[in-house]
C-alpha angles and dihedrals in degrees: 000000000000090000089071095054119106116191115202124192128210121203093261098062108022097129091048092047089051090053091048091050091049090050088053093041089235126128117238113258113252109255132160118210110181142148134245119226092270090050098256110154119243121190127190125181102213098197136048116277098167108141093000132130102245123201113190112197113201131137115209092227130136118354081035100179093049092049094045091052090048089055094050093048092048090052091050092049090053093046092051089048090060099249111180095226131359121207118190104215103198108176088183116030108205120210091034092123089065093068101131141018109270092179142003122297098015129125132244092228095178091063092047091052088048091054091048094053092047095046091047087064109265113153094192140013126213117189141159131241098339111212087238121021093215090069085084085072090058090071122074090205130070110288126192113199101195123195130229090207096104090054092047094046091053093052093045093053092048096051112026135063108251094207098071102027121129124182113219128196110214090216142008093260092062097054095105092053094046093045091054092053093044089054093051093053095034094239132141121254135234132181132216111218109208140168119220111211097185138347111298096015130086137175120208112227108176146343118238108206137029108283097164111135092002132129099232123211115198111206127194141142099235136029111190118152092006092225095119094051094046092049093044091051092054093048092049092050091047088056091055103270112161092221140330131232128174131214110195125171101211119041101199089157098174128183113354095344095118095054090042091056093041091056094042133096091254109127090206141345113210117194134168129242092249081115114040106250117242123229089257090055090051093050097044111114096224105031120093130181124216120192125242092188094109091049093049090041092053092047091050092049092051092047092053089049092046092238131135121293098177090065087072088074105041 
């Protein structure tokens, strides 16, 4: 079955796609993604995909709109080239934070993007740690929301002392995710109660749980400005925590986030390569990247073979 797989890489995720292809022992499909002089995107599949199972790997990370448009055009190119099935593999699904109306006269952009991907011609979507699980329901096509937890659990067990670990949710909304990780590593759970005054800023109010003498592990899906993590680390250390690390799936790290984290009291921030790390991220003293290529590669292989994907996370 694997011989019928074609893995196509967009500009946002080429190193990750190459690693996935290596895991599956498949070459990347030849594909040219370039710009006209006015920055219009042009895509050309440079090999036959007729009747093939095509997996297009593209995160919609910065610049989000360019990478989203690339994804849509690549899907359209594969559809018009008579691919048998097209799966949009979106390691980081941008616009996921706009999953509901928080005030009057605002959009639900996550639903709009889901519609665009479906209408472009995708038959299936595969993504990782959606900001809100219900976004799966925004798609009218099968959608696999994978979890980075197995990768993180393996890394935590290899590097940290299990006797004094404590998993911490940086806010009340992330308790389900943090509890699931805590259960996997058999660690207690604490919660940071915070109040967000405006987007991109947060104020830590209270720590729910006894963190004194513990090595605390903050767990979340996205780190953007880094303010929440920095504030949470300071609050945990003030309550007697031994040290504070963070395991975050998607390292958006916009603006001055990298320098903010590098100069903070965080022992280490561990992110995945769902978003291609920048040079600043690679050079930061306390930021480390773990790969999700084997996880995505296994999920792609199982999808092609029509076998269970959910069993990866049991």
